FIVODREN-59620 format. One line per 2 residues: number of its first residue (from 1); for each residue x, y, z of C-alpha. Coordinates in Angstrom, 2 decimals, padded with zeros to 5 digits. Layout:
NUM) X:Y:Z ~ ...
END
This chain:
1) 045.07:-003.41:027.78 ~ 047.62:-000.64:027.22
3) 050.29:000.03:029.82 ~ 051.13:003.47:028.49
5) 049.39:006.50:027.02 ~ 050.08:010.04:025.98
7) 047.97:012.91:027.18 ~ 048.61:016.36:025.81
9) 047.71:019.17:028.22 ~ 047.49:022.67:026.83
11) 049.42:021.55:023.79 ~ 052.12:019.77:025.83
13) 052.17:015.99:025.53 ~ 052.70:014.11:028.79
15) 053.72:010.46:028.93 ~ 051.67:008.36:031.32
17) 052.94:004.87:032.17 ~ 050.27:002.43:033.27
19) 048.15:002.89:036.34 ~ 051.24:003.40:038.51
21) 052.21:006.55:036.62 ~ 048.89:008.07:037.53
23) 049.53:007.82:041.25 ~ 047.05:006.63:043.81
25) 043.95:008.71:044.21 ~ 042.91:009.50:047.74
27) 039.42:008.11:047.88 ~ 038.70:009.69:051.23
29) 037.15:013.08:050.54 ~ 036.50:013.97:054.15
31) 039.66:013.59:056.31 ~ 040.31:014.21:059.93
33) 042.29:017.30:060.85 ~ 044.83:016.93:063.63
35) 047.18:014.23:064.80 ~ 045.70:010.83:064.03
37) 042.67:008.79:063.06 ~ 039.65:009.97:064.86
39) 041.49:012.96:066.27 ~ 040.64:016.59:065.72
41) 037.73:017.94:063.79 ~ 036.19:016.57:060.55
43) 036.87:018.77:057.52 ~ 033.71:019.73:055.63
45) 033.33:018.48:052.03 ~ 034.27:021.16:049.49
47) 031.39:022.97:047.83 ~ 031.01:025.23:044.85
49) 032.32:024.69:041.35 ~ 035.57:022.72:041.03
51) 038.63:024.91:040.87 ~ 040.67:025.29:037.70
53) 043.30:023.00:039.12 ~ 040.76:020.35:040.11
55) 039.14:020.56:036.70 ~ 042.44:020.16:034.86
57) 043.66:017.29:037.04 ~ 040.37:015.38:037.00
59) 040.10:015.58:033.21 ~ 043.75:014.61:032.80
61) 043.50:011.62:035.14 ~ 040.25:010.43:033.57
63) 041.55:010.62:029.99 ~ 044.81:008.95:030.99
65) 042.98:006.03:032.62 ~ 040.66:005.71:029.62
67) 043.62:005.77:027.21 ~ 045.49:003.19:029.29
69) 042.53:000.84:029.14 ~ 041.98:001.03:032.90
71) 038.22:001.08:032.64 ~ 037.60:000.65:036.36
73) 039.84:003.56:037.30 ~ 038.40:005.84:034.61
75) 034.85:004.94:035.66 ~ 035.70:005.67:039.31
77) 036.64:009.19:038.27 ~ 033.05:009.87:037.15
79) 029.84:010.53:039.05 ~ 028.21:007.38:037.60
81) 030.80:004.62:037.74 ~ 028.44:001.87:036.61
83) 027.22:003.62:033.45 ~ 030.69:004.90:032.65
85) 032.28:001.48:033.17 ~ 029.78:-000.13:030.79
87) 030.28:002.53:028.12 ~ 034.07:002.59:028.34
89) 034.28:-001.21:028.23 ~ 032.01:-001.16:025.17
91) 034.26:001.40:023.54 ~ 036.95:-001.24:023.31
93) 034.92:-004.43:023.11 ~ 031.91:-003.39:021.00
95) 033.21:-000.39:019.12 ~ 036.48:-002.33:018.69
97) 038.77:000.59:019.54 ~ 042.17:-001.03:019.95
99) 044.03:002.12:020.93 ~ 042.94:005.63:021.88
101) 044.87:008.82:022.67 ~ 043.68:012.27:023.66
103) 044.85:015.83:023.34 ~ 043.39:017.83:026.18
105) 042.55:021.47:025.49 ~ 042.31:024.45:027.80
107) 039.34:024.38:030.13 ~ 036.58:026.92:029.96
109) 035.28:027.00:033.48 ~ 034.56:023.38:034.37
111) 034.24:022.24:030.73 ~ 037.29:020.58:029.20
113) 037.54:019.99:025.43 ~ 039.70:017.24:023.99
115) 040.48:015.69:020.65 ~ 040.30:011.93:020.20
117) 042.41:009.71:017.98 ~ 041.06:006.15:018.00
119) 042.40:003.11:016.16 ~ 039.40:000.99:015.17
121) 040.11:-002.63:014.21 ~ 037.57:-005.23:013.10
123) 039.08:-008.34:011.57 ~ 041.43:-007.23:008.83
125) 039.79:-003.81:008.54 ~ 041.57:-000.96:010.32
127) 040.99:002.79:010.43 ~ 042.04:005.86:012.38
129) 039.05:007.79:013.72 ~ 039.48:011.35:014.92
131) 036.85:013.57:016.49 ~ 036.44:016.26:019.14
133) 034.49:015.97:022.35 ~ 034.31:017.56:025.79
135) 033.57:016.71:029.40 ~ 032.48:018.70:032.43
137) 033.86:018.34:035.93 ~ 031.39:018.41:038.81
139) 031.55:017.79:042.53 ~ 030.49:014.44:043.86
141) 027.37:014.53:045.97 ~ 028.17:014.39:049.64
143) 031.91:014.09:049.11 ~ 032.64:017.23:047.15
145) 035.17:015.21:045.18 ~ 035.87:016.60:041.66
147) 034.49:014.05:039.16 ~ 033.69:013.84:035.47
149) 029.98:014.42:035.02 ~ 029.08:011.26:033.15
151) 026.96:011.25:030.02 ~ 027.24:009.21:026.78
153) 028.49:012.33:024.95 ~ 031.77:011.98:026.87
155) 032.49:008.97:024.63 ~ 031.31:010.74:021.48
157) 029.47:014.06:021.18 ~ 026.73:012.56:018.99
159) 025.78:009.82:021.45 ~ 022.40:010.43:023.04
161) 021.22:008.91:026.35 ~ 020.57:005.20:025.89
163) 022.88:004.90:022.89 ~ 026.17:003.07:022.57
165) 028.80:002.52:019.90 ~ 029.06:-000.59:017.77
167) 031.49:-001.36:014.98 ~ 030.23:-003.97:012.55
169) 029.85:-004.93:008.91 ~ 026.86:-003.20:007.36
171) 025.40:-006.37:005.86 ~ 025.89:-007.74:002.39
173) 028.93:-006.54:000.41 ~ 028.29:-004.05:-002.39
175) 027.63:-006.41:-005.26 ~ 026.51:-005.65:-008.79
177) 024.34:-008.51:-010.02 ~ 024.50:-009.03:-013.76
179) 022.82:-011.07:-016.45 ~ 024.63:-013.85:-018.28
181) 026.31:-011.30:-020.59 ~ 027.54:-008.99:-017.83
183) 024.81:-006.34:-018.03 ~ 023.66:-004.97:-014.67
185) 020.26:-006.19:-013.50 ~ 018.38:-003.11:-012.33
187) 015.13:-003.75:-010.42 ~ 013.68:-000.63:-012.04
189) 013.98:-002.34:-015.40 ~ 013.21:-005.80:-014.05
191) 010.75:-005.31:-011.15 ~ 010.30:-009.05:-010.60
193) 013.90:-009.15:-009.38 ~ 013.36:-006.53:-006.65
195) 013.47:-009.07:-003.83 ~ 015.60:-011.63:-005.62
197) 018.67:-009.41:-006.10 ~ 019.21:-008.71:-002.36
199) 018.95:-012.43:-001.66 ~ 021.62:-013.13:-004.27
201) 023.89:-010.45:-002.79 ~ 023.45:-011.86:000.69
203) 024.19:-015.43:-000.37 ~ 027.06:-014.83:-002.75
205) 028.50:-011.38:-002.01 ~ 031.59:-012.56:-000.14
207) 032.08:-015.50:-002.49 ~ 032.49:-013.09:-005.40
209) 035.39:-011.38:-003.64 ~ 033.27:-008.56:-002.30
211) 033.61:-007.26:001.24 ~ 030.91:-005.46:003.23
213) 031.48:-001.93:004.47 ~ 032.46:-001.63:008.14
215) 031.06:001.27:010.16 ~ 031.02:002.63:013.69
217) 027.40:003.33:014.53 ~ 025.40:004.85:017.34
219) 022.79:002.31:018.34 ~ 020.03:002.23:020.90
221) 019.30:-001.28:022.21 ~ 015.58:-001.94:022.19
223) 014.88:000.85:019.70 ~ 011.64:000.47:017.69
225) 011.87:-001.74:014.62 ~ 012.92:000.20:011.56
227) 014.97:002.72:013.57 ~ 018.17:003.06:011.60
229) 021.44:003.36:013.55 ~ 023.47:006.48:012.86
231) 026.84:006.06:011.18 ~ 029.58:008.02:012.96
233) 032.64:006.69:011.16 ~ 033.33:004.47:008.16
235) 036.13:002.02:008.84 ~ 036.01:000.49:005.37
237) 033.97:001.37:002.29 ~ 033.80:-002.30:001.39
239) 034.94:-003.93:-001.78 ~ 032.43:-004.08:-004.64
241) 032.15:-007.19:-006.72 ~ 030.15:-008.57:-009.63
243) 027.88:-011.58:-009.45 ~ 027.01:-013.05:-012.82
245) 023.70:-014.90:-013.02 ~ 022.33:-017.14:-015.74
247) 019.48:-014.74:-016.59 ~ 019.04:-013.57:-020.17
249) 018.22:-009.86:-020.49 ~ 016.03:-010.48:-023.54
251) 014.12:-013.35:-021.95 ~ 013.71:-011.45:-018.68
253) 012.34:-008.37:-020.47 ~ 009.86:-010.54:-022.34
255) 008.83:-012.30:-019.15 ~ 008.32:-009.00:-017.30
257) 006.19:-007.66:-020.13 ~ 004.12:-010.85:-020.35
259) 003.23:-011.08:-016.65 ~ 002.53:-007.35:-016.61
261) -000.66:-007.98:-018.57 ~ -002.13:-009.92:-015.62
263) -002.93:-009.12:-012.01 ~ -001.48:-012.51:-011.02
265) 000.81:-014.65:-013.16 ~ 004.26:-016.25:-013.04
267) 006.65:-017.52:-015.69 ~ 010.10:-019.15:-015.72
269) 012.42:-020.04:-018.59 ~ 015.37:-022.44:-018.50
271) 018.05:-023.67:-020.92 ~ 017.49:-027.42:-021.46
273) 021.09:-028.20:-022.39 ~ 022.49:-026.79:-019.13
275) 019.68:-026.13:-016.62 ~ 020.50:-022.40:-016.51
277) 017.53:-020.25:-015.55 ~ 016.97:-017.60:-018.23
279) 014.01:-015.67:-016.81 ~ 011.93:-015.40:-013.64
281) 008.94:-013.08:-013.49 ~ 005.83:-012.53:-011.38
283) 002.94:-010.12:-011.81 ~ 002.72:-009.60:-008.06
285) 005.95:-007.97:-006.83 ~ 005.93:-009.39:-003.31
287) 008.74:-010.93:-001.31 ~ 007.26:-014.38:-001.96
289) 008.33:-015.58:-005.40 ~ 005.66:-017.96:-006.79
291) 007.62:-018.53:-010.00 ~ 010.26:-020.35:-007.94
293) 008.42:-021.26:-004.76 ~ 004.80:-021.73:-005.78
295) 003.22:-024.98:-004.69 ~ 000.01:-025.63:-006.58
297) -001.44:-028.43:-008.69 ~ -000.05:-028.23:-012.26
299) -003.09:-029.74:-013.93 ~ -002.62:-031.48:-017.25
301) 000.94:-030.24:-017.74 ~ 001.74:-033.13:-015.39
303) 000.63:-035.48:-018.18 ~ 004.13:-035.03:-019.64
305) 005.54:-036.94:-016.67 ~ 002.65:-039.43:-016.67
307) 003.03:-040.06:-020.41 ~ 006.74:-040.68:-019.98
309) 005.99:-043.30:-017.33 ~ 003.27:-044.97:-019.44
311) 005.51:-045.06:-022.50 ~ 008.42:-046.53:-020.56
313) 006.22:-049.23:-019.01 ~ 004.64:-050.10:-022.36
315) 001.18:-049.18:-021.08 ~ 000.68:-046.80:-024.01
317) 002.20:-045.80:-027.36 ~ 001.63:-042.69:-029.50
319) -000.24:-044.50:-032.28 ~ -001.95:-047.04:-030.06
321) -005.74:-046.64:-029.62 ~ -006.80:-045.30:-026.21
323) -010.43:-044.10:-026.18 ~ -011.32:-040.78:-024.59
325) -014.76:-041.21:-022.95 ~ -016.77:-038.37:-021.38
327) -016.14:-039.74:-017.90 ~ -013.94:-042.33:-016.19
329) -014.20:-043.72:-012.68 ~ -011.36:-044.74:-010.38
331) -012.22:-044.06:-006.77 ~ -014.29:-041.15:-008.03
333) -015.67:-039.94:-011.35 ~ -013.44:-037.80:-013.54
335) -014.50:-035.77:-016.58 ~ -012.95:-033.81:-019.42
337) -013.07:-030.07:-019.99 ~ -016.42:-029.26:-021.59
339) -017.29:-033.00:-021.29 ~ -015.55:-033.73:-024.59
341) -014.98:-037.28:-025.86 ~ -013.25:-039.18:-028.67
343) -013.92:-042.93:-028.63 ~ -011.49:-043.54:-031.51
345) -008.55:-041.54:-030.13 ~ -004.95:-042.69:-030.02
347) -002.70:-042.00:-027.04 ~ -000.98:-039.15:-028.95
349) -004.37:-037.60:-029.71 ~ -005.42:-037.94:-026.08
351) -002.26:-036.11:-025.06 ~ -002.68:-033.35:-027.66
353) -006.35:-032.84:-026.74 ~ -005.55:-033.14:-022.99
355) -008.07:-035.92:-022.42 ~ -008.30:-036.62:-018.70
357) -010.39:-039.75:-018.90 ~ -007.99:-041.62:-021.20
359) -005.24:-041.25:-018.60 ~ -007.59:-042.14:-015.73
361) -008.59:-045.32:-017.57 ~ -005.05:-046.63:-017.07
363) -004.88:-045.95:-013.32 ~ -005.70:-049.55:-012.40
365) -002.69:-050.82:-014.36 ~ -000.19:-048.63:-012.52
367) 001.48:-049.32:-009.17 ~ 000.71:-046.79:-006.46
369) 004.34:-045.63:-006.23 ~ 005.07:-045.66:-009.98
371) 004.37:-042.00:-010.80 ~ 006.22:-040.66:-007.76
373) 009.23:-042.84:-008.58 ~ 009.32:-041.80:-012.21
375) 008.96:-038.11:-011.35 ~ 011.92:-038.41:-009.01
377) 014.19:-040.79:-010.89 ~ 013.81:-039.33:-014.39
379) 012.59:-035.75:-013.96 ~ 014.47:-034.96:-010.73
381) 011.36:-033.72:-008.93 ~ 011.67:-033.63:-005.16
383) 015.47:-034.05:-005.17 ~ 016.40:-031.01:-003.05
385) 017.32:-028.58:-005.79 ~ 020.09:-026.09:-004.98
387) 019.20:-023.30:-007.37 ~ 021.21:-020.56:-005.67
389) 018.16:-018.98:-004.04 ~ 015.20:-020.51:-002.26
391) 013.17:-022.68:-004.63 ~ 010.59:-025.47:-004.43
393) 011.64:-028.72:-006.12 ~ 008.22:-030.27:-006.68
395) 006.13:-032.83:-004.85 ~ 004.61:-036.04:-006.24
397) 003.54:-038.20:-003.29 ~ 002.74:-041.89:-003.48
399) -001.02:-042.30:-003.42 ~ -003.75:-044.84:-004.04
401) -007.35:-044.93:-005.20 ~ -008.77:-041.64:-006.36
403) -005.62:-039.83:-005.19 ~ -003.45:-041.92:-007.52
405) -005.80:-041.29:-010.43 ~ -005.92:-037.55:-009.76
407) -002.12:-037.38:-009.67 ~ -001.94:-038.77:-013.21
409) -003.60:-035.58:-014.48 ~ -001.78:-033.18:-012.14
411) -004.48:-032.88:-009.48 ~ -004.81:-034.31:-005.98
413) -001.70:-033.83:-003.84 ~ 000.72:-033.12:-006.68
415) 002.34:-029.70:-006.26 ~ 004.57:-027.80:-008.68
417) 005.97:-024.36:-009.42 ~ 006.50:-022.84:-012.86
419) 010.21:-023.59:-012.38 ~ 009.41:-027.28:-011.88
421) 007.26:-027.49:-014.99 ~ 009.77:-025.56:-017.10
423) 012.30:-028.16:-016.01 ~ 009.93:-030.97:-017.05
425) 009.70:-029.56:-020.57 ~ 013.47:-029.04:-020.60
427) 014.05:-032.67:-019.62 ~ 011.94:-033.84:-022.56
429) 013.79:-031.51:-024.93 ~ 017.29:-032.59:-023.82
431) 016.49:-036.19:-022.82 ~ 018.03:-035.80:-019.35
433) 017.23:-033.85:-016.19 ~ 019.59:-030.97:-015.55
435) 018.80:-029.22:-012.30 ~ 017.91:-025.58:-012.90
437) 020.20:-023.00:-011.33 ~ 020.48:-019.22:-011.20
439) 024.14:-018.92:-010.16 ~ 026.92:-021.21:-011.35
441) 027.42:-023.92:-008.70 ~ 031.21:-023.63:-008.95
443) 030.97:-020.31:-007.10 ~ 030.00:-021.96:-003.81
445) 030.64:-025.66:-004.56 ~ 026.96:-026.53:-004.55
447) 026.15:-030.09:-005.51 ~ 023.30:-029.99:-008.01
449) 020.62:-032.65:-007.83 ~ 021.01:-035.52:-010.27
451) 018.30:-037.85:-011.48 ~ 019.19:-041.54:-011.34
453) 018.47:-042.09:-015.04 ~ 017.63:-040.34:-018.30
455) 014.69:-040.78:-020.62 ~ 015.31:-043.70:-022.94
457) 015.92:-042.53:-026.53 ~ 012.68:-044.10:-027.73
459) 010.57:-042.56:-024.94 ~ 012.20:-039.15:-025.45
461) 011.45:-039.36:-029.18 ~ 007.80:-040.30:-028.58
463) 007.33:-037.54:-026.00 ~ 008.76:-034.91:-028.32
465) 006.48:-036.05:-031.14 ~ 003.44:-035.83:-028.83
467) 004.42:-032.40:-027.49 ~ 004.99:-031.19:-031.06
469) 001.54:-032.46:-032.05 ~ 000.08:-030.48:-029.13
471) 001.97:-027.35:-030.23 ~ 000.98:-027.45:-033.89
473) -002.54:-028.90:-033.85 ~ -003.58:-029.57:-030.26
475) -004.58:-027.43:-027.29 ~ -001.32:-025.48:-027.48
477) -001.54:-024.55:-031.17 ~ -003.09:-021.11:-030.70
479) -000.44:-019.93:-028.23 ~ 002.45:-021.45:-030.21
481) 001.29:-020.13:-033.57 ~ 004.11:-018.48:-035.49
483) 006.88:-020.19:-033.55 ~ 008.91:-022.34:-035.89
485) 011.76:-024.73:-035.31 ~ 011.87:-027.56:-032.82
487) 008.80:-026.90:-030.64 ~ 006.66:-028.80:-028.18
489) 003.96:-027.85:-025.69 ~ 001.46:-029.04:-023.09
491) -001.50:-027.18:-021.64 ~ -003.12:-027.54:-018.25
493) -006.11:-026.38:-016.27 ~ -005.88:-027.14:-012.56
495) -009.06:-027.12:-010.53 ~ -008.80:-025.56:-007.07
497) -011.31:-026.00:-004.25 ~ -013.60:-023.02:-003.71
499) -012.28:-021.30:-006.83 ~ -014.67:-020.54:-009.68
501) -012.14:-020.77:-012.51 ~ -009.21:-023.21:-012.68
503) -005.58:-022.12:-012.73 ~ -004.23:-021.95:-016.26
505) -000.89:-023.72:-016.90 ~ 001.32:-024.02:-019.96
507) 004.75:-025.53:-020.51 ~ 006.67:-025.67:-023.78
509) 010.06:-025.56:-025.44 ~ 011.53:-024.07:-028.57
511) 015.06:-025.06:-029.46 ~ 017.25:-024.68:-026.39
513) 014.71:-022.70:-024.35 ~ 011.96:-024.21:-022.21
515) 009.40:-022.25:-020.22 ~ 006.34:-022.69:-018.04
517) 003.73:-020.29:-016.71 ~ 000.71:-020.28:-014.44
519) -002.15:-017.79:-014.34 ~ -004.23:-018.30:-011.18
521) -007.95:-018.37:-011.98 ~ -006.97:-017.99:-015.63
523) -009.13:-020.81:-016.98 ~ -007.83:-022.78:-019.94
525) -004.03:-022.84:-019.91 ~ -003.68:-022.46:-023.66
527) -005.55:-019.16:-023.57 ~ -004.19:-017.69:-020.32
529) -000.69:-019.04:-019.64 ~ 000.18:-019.98:-023.21
531) 000.84:-016.43:-024.47 ~ 003.25:-015.81:-021.58
533) 005.32:-018.86:-022.44 ~ 005.21:-018.10:-026.17
535) 006.46:-014.54:-025.55 ~ 009.45:-015.80:-023.61
537) 010.23:-018.53:-026.16 ~ 010.06:-015.96:-028.93
539) 012.53:-013.69:-027.11 ~ 014.80:-016.56:-026.15
END
């Protein structure tokens, strides 16, 4: 609290030292005339407008007390001490005015203008705020005492009844979010990022060296939701910064275009050698991001994980016979799409044709916890991924009976997002799980999830050969047509209760790009989700 202030009256600056320099105010408005207490006659309270002298002195004393930080004394010089005390205390404590001085102008009747110079300090941000205001002097009811007629506009002329001042950061710092090459990511060009970009700014703005703007605002506590506070003064414009993401402009454009052909679809692309996310797109531009946070059964794309487990345990081999009957029973009866069968199939052919029953036939030879353990330990699913924004990391629960069998083909209680399945394909391509991320973990010292072991070289080789077979002559061949180089794919159709058509899934890789997509109610994954993935792989 200040012990001194300067008040300029009529252009002359007067030094005021603490409360003592103001002198004691006689709080007794009605005094006894005559010799002593109780003697003589009682003087009537003054009436009529305050005199020029009363107006000048009242304004001077009020502004001096306010400047000195003597909130109680300043409030007592108004006709509403409680409201004035709250507002004046908030001026220092909520508006963060560290120092204030006034230059009092010549009164016009009972109205006194004054200029304000306020030093606003919030953290390391500091600014001088100047503005003009005015007060009116009235007589106190019953006492006739000259008092400042209190209203919020005494503090600032733009304050309405019920409003108060607050100095605060405006939210996230001004941050330009860029792609991996430094190009700005504009939601007009990439509509799927509309809700993702603000989340990135909020999480990483200050870590990129950016600082939020600081403003003095007029706020109304309890105002209806969506009522924007009014900015009265900008303390700091903030410090802009750049946040580089892992997104590829070319892959993101391709992803946006691909999902735009559907009413509902999601696709994600990642870089197998690093885990960097290259593209994220959704047909539905809502705040919920199903590409990263979707939790639905992945259908037969899950057979990539199941096949890896079976190969590692020696329960199957690419060239080893494994018949594909029309139906198979394990706790319940399972069938193939269109009731297809191939009694002379090998395991690789079962995989390429997406034969459900061949996989179900091995359920009795697998421990209940085997698939969940392999999904976690090799593919990193369920390991609390720290992507940089909110993201689901997959769920493969331990199950038994029909639930265990259903999980082998990506049904039952297994839940995945396109991000999860893109990561599965990426793990096959690189041989090791690398947790996907959208912002480099060094920026905020995030610890990325790590799988406890990699695919063995022999299993990785067999999986790649089976995914290549699927891409060139199996259920993924149509979608992958024309894509050369090192390619691999897996299709999926996930049945959903009370839904006429299954969700279409597709995951694949080409060189150092892996992608996965889902088209809800899309039917066969090769026909619905496959073209989305192929478009992104082609761009990548």
